[in-house]
C-alpha positions as CSV (number, residue, x, y, z in Angstrom):
1,X,133.4,132.9,67.0
2,X,133.1,130.1,64.4
3,X,132.1,131.5,61.0
4,X,130.3,130.0,58.1
5,X,132.5,128.4,55.4
6,X,131.9,128.1,51.8
7,X,133.7,124.7,51.6
8,X,131.8,121.7,50.2
9,X,129.7,119.5,52.5
10,X,131.8,117.0,54.5
11,X,132.9,113.8,53.0
12,X,130.5,110.9,53.0
13,X,131.1,107.3,54.0
14,X,132.9,106.6,50.8
15,X,135.3,109.5,51.3
16,X,133.9,111.7,48.5
17,X,132.3,115.1,49.0
18,X,128.6,114.9,49.5
19,X,126.4,116.5,46.9
20,X,124.5,119.3,48.7
21,X,121.5,118.9,46.4
22,X,121.2,115.2,47.3
23,X,121.3,116.3,50.9
24,X,118.6,118.9,50.2
25,X,116.4,116.2,48.5
26,X,116.4,114.0,51.5
27,X,115.7,117.0,53.9
28,X,112.8,118.1,51.7
29,X,111.4,114.5,51.8
30,X,111.1,114.8,55.5
31,X,109.9,118.4,55.3
32,X,107.1,117.5,52.9
33,X,105.9,114.6,55.0
34,X,105.7,116.6,58.3
35,X,104.0,119.7,56.7
36,X,101.6,117.6,54.6
37,X,100.3,116.0,57.8
38,X,99.3,119.4,59.1
39,X,96.6,119.8,56.4
40,X,96.0,116.4,54.9
41,X,94.1,115.2,58.0
42,X,91.6,118.0,57.9
43,X,89.7,116.6,54.9
44,X,89.4,113.2,56.7
45,X,88.0,114.6,59.9
46,X,84.3,113.7,59.1
47,X,85.3,110.2,58.2
48,X,87.3,109.7,61.4
49,X,84.4,111.1,63.5
50,X,81.9,108.7,61.9
51,X,84.3,105.7,62.3
52,X,85.2,106.4,65.9
53,X,81.6,107.6,66.8
54,X,83.0,110.5,68.9
55,X,81.8,114.1,69.5
56,X,83.3,117.0,67.6
57,X,85.1,118.3,70.7
58,X,87.2,115.1,70.6
59,X,87.8,115.1,66.9
60,X,89.2,118.6,67.0
61,X,92.1,117.3,69.0
62,X,93.2,115.0,66.2
63,X,94.3,118.2,64.5
64,X,95.2,120.2,67.5
65,X,97.4,117.6,69.4
66,X,99.8,117.5,66.4
67,X,99.9,121.3,66.2
68,X,100.4,121.7,69.9
69,X,103.3,119.3,70.3
70,X,104.9,120.6,67.1
71,X,104.8,124.3,68.1
72,X,105.8,123.9,71.7
73,X,109.0,121.9,71.1
74,X,110.5,123.6,68.0
75,X,112.9,125.9,69.9
76,X,114.0,123.3,72.4
77,X,114.7,120.7,69.8
78,X,116.5,123.2,67.6
79,X,118.9,123.7,70.5
80,X,119.2,120.0,70.9
81,X,120.5,119.8,67.3
82,X,123.1,122.4,67.9
83,X,124.4,120.5,71.0
84,X,124.2,116.8,69.9
85,X,124.1,116.8,66.2
86,X,121.5,118.0,63.6
87,X,121.6,114.8,61.5
88,X,121.0,112.7,64.6
89,X,118.0,114.9,65.5
90,X,116.6,114.8,61.9
91,X,116.9,110.9,61.8
92,X,115.4,110.6,65.3
93,X,112.6,112.9,64.3
94,X,111.8,111.1,61.1
95,X,111.9,107.8,63.0
96,X,109.5,109.1,65.7
97,X,107.2,110.6,63.0
98,X,107.1,107.3,61.1
99,X,106.4,105.2,64.2
100,X,103.7,107.8,65.2
101,X,102.2,107.5,61.7
102,X,102.0,103.7,61.9
103,X,100.4,103.9,65.3
104,X,97.9,106.5,64.2
105,X,96.9,104.3,61.2
106,X,96.4,101.3,63.5
107,X,94.8,103.2,66.5
108,X,91.7,101.4,67.8
109,X,90.0,104.4,69.3
110,X,90.0,108.2,69.3
111,X,92.0,108.6,72.5
112,X,95.0,106.6,71.3
113,X,94.8,108.3,67.9
114,X,95.1,111.7,69.7
115,X,98.1,110.4,71.8
116,X,99.9,109.1,68.7
117,X,99.3,112.5,67.0
118,X,101.4,114.0,69.8
119,X,104.2,111.5,68.9
120,X,104.0,112.7,65.3
121,X,104.2,116.3,66.5
122,X,107.3,115.6,68.5
123,X,108.9,113.9,65.5
124,X,108.0,116.9,63.3
125,X,109.4,119.4,65.8
126,X,112.7,117.5,65.7
127,X,112.9,117.4,61.9
128,X,111.8,121.0,61.0
129,X,114.7,123.1,62.6
130,X,117.2,120.4,61.6
131,X,116.3,120.8,57.9
132,X,117.0,124.5,57.9
133,X,120.2,124.1,59.9
134,X,121.6,121.5,57.7
135,X,120.7,123.4,54.5
136,X,122.5,126.5,55.9
137,X,125.5,124.3,56.7
138,X,126.0,122.4,53.4
139,X,125.3,125.2,51.0
140,X,127.8,128.2,50.6
141,X,126.2,131.7,50.9
142,X,126.2,132.2,47.1
143,X,123.9,129.2,46.5
144,X,121.9,129.2,49.8
145,X,119.1,131.3,48.4
146,X,118.4,128.8,45.6
147,X,118.5,126.0,48.1
148,X,116.1,127.9,50.4
149,X,113.9,128.5,47.3
150,X,113.5,124.7,46.9
151,X,112.9,124.4,50.6
152,X,110.3,127.1,50.5
153,X,108.6,125.6,47.4
154,X,108.3,122.2,49.2
155,X,106.9,123.9,52.3
156,X,104.2,125.8,50.4
157,X,103.4,122.8,48.2
158,X,103.0,120.5,51.1
159,X,100.7,122.9,52.9
160,X,98.6,123.7,49.9
161,X,98.2,120.2,48.4
162,X,97.3,118.5,51.6
163,X,93.5,118.7,51.2
164,X,93.7,117.4,47.6
165,X,95.7,114.4,48.5
166,X,93.6,113.7,51.6
167,X,90.4,113.8,49.5
168,X,91.9,111.4,46.9
169,X,93.1,108.9,49.6
170,X,89.8,109.0,51.5
171,X,87.8,108.4,48.4
172,X,89.8,105.8,46.7
173,X,91.7,103.9,49.4
174,X,89.0,101.3,50.2
175,X,91.1,98.6,51.8
176,X,90.6,97.1,54.4
177,X,87.2,98.9,54.3
178,X,85.6,102.0,52.9
179,X,84.9,103.3,56.5
180,X,88.5,102.9,57.5
181,X,90.0,104.5,54.4
182,X,91.2,107.5,56.5
183,X,93.9,105.2,58.0
184,X,95.9,105.4,54.8
185,X,96.4,109.1,55.4
186,X,98.8,108.0,58.1
187,X,100.0,104.7,56.8
188,X,101.4,106.1,53.5
189,X,104.1,107.8,55.6
190,X,105.6,104.5,56.6
191,X,107.6,103.6,53.5
192,X,108.5,107.3,52.9
193,X,109.8,107.6,56.5
194,X,111.9,104.3,56.3
195,X,113.4,105.4,53.0
196,X,114.2,108.9,54.5
197,X,115.9,107.4,57.6
198,X,118.1,105.1,55.5
199,X,119.1,107.8,53.0
200,X,119.7,110.4,55.7
201,X,122.1,108.1,57.5
202,X,124.0,107.4,54.3
203,X,124.0,110.9,52.7
204,X,123.3,113.7,55.1
205,X,126.4,115.0,56.9
206,X,126.5,115.5,60.6
207,X,126.9,119.0,62.0
208,X,126.6,120.7,65.3
209,X,127.9,123.7,67.2
210,X,131.6,122.8,67.9
211,X,131.9,125.5,70.6
212,X,128.8,124.6,72.5
213,X,128.9,123.4,76.1
214,X,127.3,120.0,76.4
215,X,124.6,121.3,78.7
216,X,121.0,122.4,78.4
217,X,119.2,125.2,80.3
218,X,116.5,123.0,81.8
219,X,114.7,125.9,83.7
220,X,114.7,127.8,80.4
221,X,113.2,124.7,78.6
222,X,110.5,124.6,81.2
223,X,109.7,128.3,81.0
224,X,109.5,128.5,77.1
225,X,107.6,125.2,76.9
226,X,105.0,126.5,79.5
227,X,104.7,129.8,77.7
228,X,104.3,128.3,74.2
229,X,101.9,125.7,75.5
230,X,99.7,128.3,77.1
231,X,99.8,130.5,74.0
232,X,99.1,127.7,71.6
233,X,96.3,126.2,73.7
234,X,94.6,129.6,74.0
235,X,94.8,130.2,70.3
236,X,93.3,126.7,69.6
237,X,90.5,126.9,72.2
238,X,89.8,130.6,72.2
239,X,86.7,130.3,70.0
240,X,85.2,127.5,72.1
241,X,85.9,129.0,75.5
242,X,85.3,132.6,74.4
243,X,88.1,135.0,73.7
244,X,87.2,137.1,76.8
245,X,86.6,134.2,79.1
246,X,88.7,134.0,82.3
247,X,90.4,130.8,81.1
248,X,91.6,132.2,77.8
249,X,92.7,135.6,79.2
250,X,94.4,133.8,82.0
251,X,96.3,131.6,79.5
252,X,97.4,134.6,77.5
253,X,98.6,136.4,80.7
254,X,100.5,133.3,81.9
255,X,102.1,133.0,78.4
256,X,103.4,136.6,78.6
257,X,104.6,136.3,82.2
258,X,106.4,133.0,81.6
259,X,108.0,134.4,78.5
260,X,109.2,137.5,80.3
261,X,110.8,135.4,83.0
262,X,112.4,133.2,80.3
263,X,113.7,136.4,78.6
264,X,115.2,137.6,81.9
265,X,116.8,134.3,82.5
266,X,118.3,133.8,79.1
267,X,120.4,136.9,79.5
268,X,122.0,135.5,82.6
269,X,123.0,132.0,81.6
270,X,126.2,131.0,79.8
271,X,124.4,128.8,77.2
272,X,121.0,130.3,76.6
273,X,118.3,128.2,74.9
274,X,117.5,131.2,72.7
275,X,120.3,133.7,72.0
276,X,118.4,137.0,71.9
277,X,121.4,138.8,70.6
278,X,120.3,137.4,67.2
279,X,117.4,139.9,67.3
280,X,119.9,142.8,67.3
281,X,120.2,142.0,63.5
282,X,117.4,144.0,61.7
283,X,117.2,141.2,59.1
284,X,116.6,138.6,61.8
285,X,114.0,140.6,63.6
286,X,112.2,141.9,60.5
287,X,112.4,138.5,58.8
288,X,110.8,136.7,61.8
289,X,108.0,139.3,61.9
290,X,107.5,138.9,58.1
291,X,107.4,135.1,58.5
292,X,104.8,135.3,61.3
293,X,102.5,137.6,59.2
294,X,103.1,135.5,56.1
295,X,102.0,132.3,57.9
296,X,99.1,134.1,59.5
297,X,97.7,135.4,56.2
298,X,98.5,132.1,54.2
299,X,97.2,129.6,56.8
300,X,94.2,131.8,57.6
301,X,93.3,131.9,53.9
302,X,93.9,128.1,53.5
303,X,91.5,127.7,56.4
304,X,88.6,129.6,55.0
305,X,89.0,129.0,51.2
306,X,88.1,125.2,51.5
307,X,85.1,126.2,53.7
308,X,83.9,128.5,50.9
309,X,84.4,125.9,48.2
310,X,82.7,123.1,50.0
311,X,80.1,124.8,52.2
312,X,79.0,127.6,49.8
313,X,79.8,126.3,46.3
314,X,79.0,122.6,47.2
315,X,82.2,121.2,45.8
316,X,83.5,117.7,46.9
317,X,86.8,117.5,48.7
318,X,88.6,116.4,45.5
319,X,87.0,119.2,43.4
320,X,87.8,121.8,46.0
321,X,91.4,120.6,46.0
322,X,91.6,120.7,42.2
323,X,90.2,124.2,42.1
324,X,93.0,125.2,44.5
325,X,95.6,123.4,42.4
326,X,96.7,126.5,40.4
327,X,98.0,128.0,43.7
328,X,100.0,124.9,44.5
329,X,101.5,124.6,41.0
330,X,102.5,128.3,41.0
331,X,104.2,127.9,44.4
332,X,106.3,125.0,43.1
333,X,107.9,127.3,40.4
334,X,107.8,130.6,42.1
335,X,109.7,129.7,45.3
336,X,112.8,128.3,43.7
337,X,112.9,131.2,41.2
338,X,112.6,133.7,44.1
339,X,115.3,131.9,46.0
340,X,117.7,132.1,43.1
341,X,116.9,135.8,42.5
342,X,117.5,136.6,46.2
343,X,121.1,135.3,45.8
344,X,121.6,137.9,43.1
345,X,119.4,140.8,44.2
346,X,118.9,140.4,47.9
347,X,115.7,139.4,49.7
348,X,114.1,142.8,50.5
349,X,112.1,143.7,47.4
350,X,111.4,140.1,46.4
351,X,109.8,139.3,49.8
352,X,108.0,142.6,49.9
353,X,106.7,142.1,46.4
354,X,105.5,138.6,47.3
355,X,103.6,139.8,50.3
356,X,101.9,142.6,48.4
357,X,101.0,140.1,45.6
358,X,99.5,137.9,48.2
359,X,97.5,140.9,49.5
360,X,96.3,141.6,45.9
361,X,95.1,138.0,45.5
362,X,93.2,138.1,48.8
363,X,91.8,141.6,48.0
364,X,90.5,140.2,44.7
365,X,88.4,137.7,46.5
366,X,87.2,140.3,49.0
367,X,86.1,142.6,46.2
368,X,88.4,145.4,47.2
369,X,89.9,145.9,43.7
370,X,88.2,148.4,41.3
371,X,85.9,146.6,38.8
372,X,86.3,143.2,40.6
373,X,83.3,141.6,42.2
374,X,83.8,139.8,45.5
375,X,83.2,136.1,45.9
376,X,79.6,135.0,45.7
377,X,77.4,131.9,45.7
378,X,77.6,131.9,41.9
379,X,81.4,132.2,41.7
380,X,82.8,129.7,39.1
381,X,86.2,128.0,39.3
382,X,87.4,130.1,36.4
383,X,86.7,133.2,38.5
384,X,89.1,132.0,41.1
385,X,92.1,131.2,38.8
386,X,93.6,134.7,38.8
387,X,93.4,135.4,42.5
388,X,94.7,131.9,43.3
389,X,97.6,132.4,40.9
390,X,98.4,135.8,42.3
391,X,98.3,134.4,45.8
392,X,100.5,131.5,44.9
393,X,103.1,133.7,43.3
394,X,103.1,135.9,46.3
395,X,103.6,133.0,48.7
396,X,106.3,131.5,46.6
397,X,108.2,134.8,46.3
398,X,108.0,135.5,50.0
399,X,108.5,132.1,51.8
400,X,111.9,131.2,50.4
401,X,113.8,134.6,50.5
402,X,112.6,135.5,53.9
403,X,113.9,132.1,55.2
404,X,117.2,132.8,53.5
405,X,117.4,136.3,54.9
406,X,116.9,135.1,58.4
407,X,119.2,132.2,58.3
408,X,122.0,134.2,56.6
409,X,122.2,136.4,59.8
410,X,123.0,133.5,62.0
411,X,126.6,132.3,62.6
412,X,127.2,128.7,61.8
413,X,127.2,127.6,65.4
414,X,123.8,129.2,66.0
415,X,121.8,128.1,62.9
416,X,119.9,125.5,64.9
417,X,118.9,128.2,67.4
418,X,117.9,130.5,64.6
419,X,115.9,127.9,62.7
420,X,114.1,126.9,65.8
421,X,113.1,130.5,66.5
422,X,112.0,131.0,62.8
423,X,110.0,127.7,62.8
424,X,108.3,128.6,66.1
425,X,107.4,132.1,64.9
426,X,105.8,130.7,61.7
427,X,103.9,128.1,63.6
428,X,102.5,130.7,66.0
429,X,101.7,132.8,63.0
430,X,99.7,130.0,61.5
431,X,97.8,129.4,64.7
432,X,97.1,133.2,65.0
433,X,95.9,133.3,61.4
434,X,93.5,130.4,61.8
435,X,92.3,131.7,65.2
436,X,91.8,135.3,64.1
437,X,90.1,134.6,60.7
438,X,88.0,131.8,62.2
439,X,86.8,134.0,64.9
440,X,86.1,136.9,62.5
441,X,84.2,134.5,60.1
442,X,82.1,133.1,62.9
443,X,81.2,136.5,64.3
444,X,80.4,138.0,60.9
445,X,78.2,135.0,60.0
446,X,76.3,135.4,63.3
447,X,76.0,139.2,62.7
448,X,74.8,139.0,59.1
449,X,72.3,136.2,59.9
450,X,70.9,138.0,63.0
451,X,70.5,141.2,61.1
452,X,69.2,139.7,57.9
453,X,66.6,137.3,59.3
454,X,64.8,140.0,61.3
455,X,63.1,141.3,58.1
456,X,61.8,138.0,56.8
457,X,58.2,137.7,57.7
458,X,57.7,134.2,56.2
459,X,59.8,132.6,59.0
460,X,58.0,131.9,62.2
461,X,59.2,133.9,65.3
462,X,60.1,130.8,67.2
463,X,62.3,129.5,64.3
464,X,63.9,132.9,64.1
465,X,64.8,132.8,67.8
466,X,66.4,129.3,67.4
467,X,68.4,130.4,64.4
468,X,69.6,133.6,66.1
469,X,70.5,131.7,69.2
470,X,72.4,129.1,67.3
471,X,74.3,131.8,65.2
472,X,75.2,133.7,68.4
473,X,76.6,130.6,70.2
474,X,78.6,129.4,67.2
475,X,76.9,126.0,67.4
476,X,75.9,126.1,63.7
477,X,79.3,124.9,62.6
478,X,79.1,127.3,59.6
479,X,76.5,125.2,57.8
480,X,73.0,125.8,56.6
481,X,70.8,126.0,59.8
482,X,68.3,123.3,60.4
483,X,65.4,125.4,61.5
484,X,63.3,122.4,62.5
485,X,59.5,122.1,62.0
486,X,57.2,125.1,61.7
487,X,58.8,126.7,58.6
488,X,57.1,126.4,55.2
489,X,59.1,124.6,52.5
490,X,59.2,127.8,50.3
491,X,60.5,129.8,53.3
492,X,63.1,127.2,54.0
493,X,64.4,127.3,50.4
494,X,64.5,131.1,50.6
495,X,66.3,130.8,53.9
496,X,69.0,128.5,52.4
497,X,69.6,130.9,49.5
498,X,69.8,133.9,51.9
499,X,72.1,132.0,54.2
500,X,74.5,131.3,51.3
501,X,74.6,135.0,50.5
502,X,75.0,136.1,54.1
503,X,77.7,133.5,54.6
504,X,79.6,134.7,51.4
505,X,79.3,138.3,52.5
506,X,80.8,137.3,55.9
507,X,83.6,135.4,54.2
508,X,84.4,138.4,51.9
509,X,84.7,140.5,55.1
510,X,87.0,137.9,56.6
511,X,89.4,138.1,53.6
512,X,89.9,141.8,54.4
513,X,91.6,140.7,57.7
514,X,93.9,138.4,55.7
515,X,94.7,141.4,53.3
516,X,95.7,143.5,56.3
517,X,98.0,140.7,57.6
518,X,99.7,140.4,54.2
519,X,100.2,144.2,53.8
520,X,101.6,144.4,57.3
521,X,104.0,141.6,56.3
522,X,105.0,143.5,53.2
523,X,105.8,146.6,55.3
524,X,108.0,144.5,57.7
525,X,109.8,143.1,54.6
526,X,110.8,146.6,53.6
527,X,112.9,146.7,56.8
528,X,115.1,143.9,55.4
529,X,118.5,145.0,54.1
530,X,119.2,144.8,50.4
531,X,122.8,143.7,50.9
532,X,123.7,140.5,48.9
533,X,126.3,138.3,50.5
534,X,129.0,136.9,48.2
535,X,129.9,133.3,48.0
536,X,132.8,133.8,50.3
537,X,131.4,136.3,52.7
538,X,130.6,135.2,56.2
539,X,127.5,135.8,58.2
540,X,128.2,137.2,61.6
541,X,124.7,137.7,62.8
542,X,124.9,141.4,63.3
543,X,124.4,142.9,59.8
544,X,127.4,145.2,60.3
545,X,126.3,146.3,63.8
546,X,128.6,146.1,66.8
547,X,129.7,142.7,68.1
548,X,127.3,140.7,70.2
549,X,127.2,141.1,74.0
550,X,129.1,138.5,76.0
551,X,127.1,135.6,77.2
552,X,125.6,136.2,80.6
553,X,125.0,139.9,79.9
554,X,121.9,141.6,78.5
555,X,122.1,142.3,74.7
């Protein structure tokens, strides 16, 4: 088995050793671009809907098409990188992403825009596992934690700062027209992508699995793609179809069956798409579980916090982004610091501490801490600084060391495989967090409105029935209900105030679910080993356990 080496990165075109930090800078450029596009578009959705004059069911797929293509192809493209070259895959992915961005910015209608978002997702799925694989390849074990810290800081920053940048672009990019300002959200990627491709070809070293057979398990590709597609589609559409509908339950069942068949097959082929023997390492298994729960809690919170800031507190998109800025700033500094500490102290306690700090920040907003009031319609930006800072420190402390812990368990020839699995796990966790917290929020809003409105005598019975029906069906889109005619002006003002209070109560209850996810992630992190690998020590993927099972036999 080929082992990791602590030698410098391979020589560049000029014959000199390549600076791994320069390589990391280019990789982070691509990483920032692809993760930013996962959240920056959200703030422009109303503008795109008005410009394209399309129903909300279509506009949702501007977001979902990217997520779907991105999540489904991560594992497969991670394997492609191992076989045919990780730099090739990174450059190809950045090129596809840049072309997709240009096409999205010039799309004449909503349907082509959705199609080009798929192209962006494919490019992103090629870049993501390649970034982790190359970082693991060019940095020796003793400096890998610090590198992963920078990688994690960029990941968290890109995700958190997306709404702020999106709001600024939509508000101030008025050429060629105010109505079409949303196009610049995509067009700004073009110069960045071109620069990234040129620099990657010049500076980033090529690497691949030297022992791999030049073949791909095509039936395995089909099975895992079908399983992830069914799972992702069900998580995206569960709220619209109904979580207990035959369609959603059928998709979940199909995803499980397809994955079980895939699992069975992968133990019987010589070159599996996913090497499940990696999961025999406790660090790999616990790290992936922690990553899934971290993404679920983090993205679930990022989903509902902007709703609270804009729908309840009435902030503009830019102000909401600025209020969330302390979280973004803290992540920038916390993640690299945590990565460096993990090189010296190990990942276990840093990741666990980060997850529990994230839980404390979320519990603060839910009103679960003694002497702390939960969020309310009169909450000020100053009231949110401490919980946002705590959450940012927690995310920064967890995201980098858990990545380092997982990647350290993978032998050099399998880092592409490992990074694809980790990236897919995180993406599924993000979808789960948004789906779960979104469903809980919608259900709690419906329940609190239905219960609270019954005792208000000033509201006509017919209006009550319409509001209750709208709340129960989820058609209110989490905004103040338009009760229509027949309700006195005073009663309507009272209703608006009550709705804000009910909505905030429902949101505080939803934060409790995010707290549970973060605590569960902290408990999983406690299963990580505390061993710190020295600069010359090699990862064998087993954490000291017995050697892996031969290919073709169950692990």
